[in-house]
C-alpha positions in Angstrom: 0.1 0.1 0.5 1.0 3.2 -0.6 2.0 5.8 1.4 -1.3 7.9 0.3 -3.1 4.4 1.2 -4.3 4.4 -2.1 -3.5 -0.2 -2.8 -2.8 -1.2 -5.8 -5.9 -3.9 -7.4 -4.5 -7.9 -8.9 -5.6 -6.9 -12.4 -2.7 -4.3 -13.0 -0.3 -6.9 -11.6 -1.7 -9.3 -14.0 -1.8 -7.5 -17.3 1.7 -6.4 -16.6 2.9 -10.1 -16.3 0.7 -10.6 -19.2 3.0 -7.7 -21.6 6.4 -9.0 -19.7 4.9 -12.4 -20.6 4.3 -11.6 -24.2 1.6 -14.2 -24.4 0.2 -14.4 -27.4 -0.7 -12.0 -30.2 -3.1 -10.3 -27.8 -0.4 -9.1 -25.4 -0.6 -5.7 -24.5 2.3 -3.8 -25.7 1.3 -1.0 -23.5 -1.1 -0.1 -20.3 -2.5 3.1 -18.5 -3.0 3.1 -15.1 -5.3 5.0 -12.8 -6.4 5.9 -9.2 -9.9 5.0 -9.1 -12.6 8.1 -8.7 -12.9 6.6 -5.3 -8.9 7.0 -4.3 -8.7 3.8 -3.1 -6.7 1.7 -5.4 -4.4 1.9 -8.9 -6.7 0.3 -11.3 -6.0 -1.0 -15.1 -7.4 1.9 -17.4 -6.8 0.4 -20.9 -4.1 -1.8 -22.5 -3.6 -2.7 -26.1 -2.1 -5.0 -28.1 -1.6 -1.9 -30.3 2.4 -1.1 -30.5 1.6 2.7 -32.1 3.2 5.2 -30.1 1.1 8.3 -31.0 -2.5 6.4 -29.9 -0.5 5.8 -26.3 0.5 8.8 -26.3 -2.3 10.6 -27.0 -4.6 8.7 -24.2 -1.9 10.5 -21.7 -2.5 13.2 -23.3 -6.0 13.9 -22.9 -5.9 12.0 -19.6 -9.1 13.4 -17.1 -9.1 13.0 -13.7 -11.8 14.7 -11.1 -11.0 16.9 -8.2 -12.5 16.4 -4.8 -15.4 19.4 -5.8 -15.9 15.9 -8.7 -15.2 18.7 -11.3 -12.9 17.0 -14.4 -9.5 18.2 -14.7 -6.1 17.7 -16.4 -5.3 13.9 -15.5 -2.1 12.1 -14.2 -1.4 8.4 -15.3 1.1 6.1 -14.8 1.9 3.8 -18.0 4.0 0.9 -18.8 4.9 0.8 -22.9 7.3 -2.2 -23.8 9.3 0.4 -26.1 11.6 -0.7 -29.2 14.8 0.5 -30.4 17.5 0.1 -32.5 20.6 -0.6 -30.2 23.5 2.2 -30.8 26.1 0.1 -31.6 24.1 -1.3 -34.5 23.3 -4.5 -32.7 19.7 -5.1 -33.8 16.3 -4.2 -32.2 16.7 -3.8 -28.2 13.4 -4.0 -25.7 12.5 -2.3 -22.3 10.0 -1.8 -20.6 9.9 1.6 -19.4 7.5 2.5 -16.3 6.3 6.2 -17.1 5.1 8.3 -14.2 2.7 11.1 -16.3 2.1 14.0 -14.0 1.5 16.9 -15.7 2.4 19.9 -14.5 -0.9 22.2 -15.2 -2.9 19.2 -13.5 -4.6 19.6 -11.0 -2.9 19.9 -7.1 -4.3 16.4 -6.0 -4.4 14.7 -8.6 -0.5 15.5 -8.5 0.3 14.4 -5.0 -2.2 11.5 -5.3 0.3 10.1 -8.2 3.4 11.5 -6.6 2.6 9.8 -3.4 1.3 6.5 -5.0 3.7 5.8 -7.4 6.3 3.5 -5.7 3.2 0.7 -4.2 2.7 0.7 -8.1 6.4 0.3 -9.4 7.3 -2.3 -6.6 4.1 -4.1 -7.5 5.4 -4.7 -11.1 8.3 -6.8 -10.8 10.7 -6.3 -14.3 10.4 -2.5 -15.0 13.8 -1.8 -17.0 13.1 1.8 -16.9 11.8 5.1 -15.2 10.7 7.5 -16.4 8.7 11.0 -14.8 7.0 13.1 -17.4 5.9 16.3 -16.3 5.5 18.4 -20.0 3.9 16.9 -23.5 7.7 17.1 -24.6 8.4 14.8 -21.9 6.8 12.1 -23.7 7.6 12.6 -27.3 8.6 9.2 -29.0 12.2 10.1 -29.3 12.3 11.6 -26.0 11.4 8.1 -24.6 13.5 6.2 -26.8 16.7 8.4 -26.2 16.2 8.3 -22.7 15.6 4.3 -22.6 18.3 3.8 -24.7 20.7 5.1 -22.3 19.7 3.2 -19.6 17.6 5.6 -17.7 
């Protein structure tokens, strides 16, 4: 359980394990997690086997959350993407399971606090993450920016 008191739903771990093990053609390529509307647990919002990074990025950019008054505002999310890139040494393709904490600077104060204080609980539950990226600006989740950071082992 996170310091915020938010727990990780079992489906989060199962979906991540499906991605990690790559079972069959329908195994997810990416997963987006969110804190449930009642702020009690982290749940899977969506997962997909579509390798199109631009669609994944668009989902993060359009994420919405609710503030304490129940009003919709810019949302934060956690995500995992199995990033593929060409090795710098020319040794072919590489793949790294990358954890992204998307907490936009212009998100509301409550979502930013909730996501920041719950991140480690989810990361601890997901065994096998190779790279961790904190993203606060749309440029931080540009495909080239992610590839650059992941290929350098960050």
